[in-house]
Residue, then its C-alpha position, 0 to 999 in steps of 0.5 A: m670160702l674167703v669170708f670164712q677164712v677172714a672171720k677165722y683169722e679175725v678171731l685168732m687175732k683177737e684171741n692173741d691180742a696184746k699191747k706189745m708185739t710178740e714173736e708169736r703174734s708177728l708169726l700169726l699176722f704173717q700167716v694171715l697175710d700169707n693166706l690172704l695174698p692169693h685172693l688179693g688179685v691185682f694188689k697181690p704183687i705190691l702187698s707181697r713186696i710189702r710183706e717181704e720188706l716188713y718180714g725182713e725188717l722185723y726179724l732183723c730188729m728182733a735179731m739185733y735186740a735178742p739177748 
């Protein structure tokens, strides 16, 4: 099941590939990470923390540069 999910997300990420990071692409990447986190075993806690920090910084930056 996990292999199928990974393949599905690889396709989604390629379909939404862009030279520039957009809010839509950011949300897709966080969705992929959120769905993979439960399967990462001993790495889940540290990757969850990294995810939270990235999410917070990304949206702080987006809010600062929003028109």
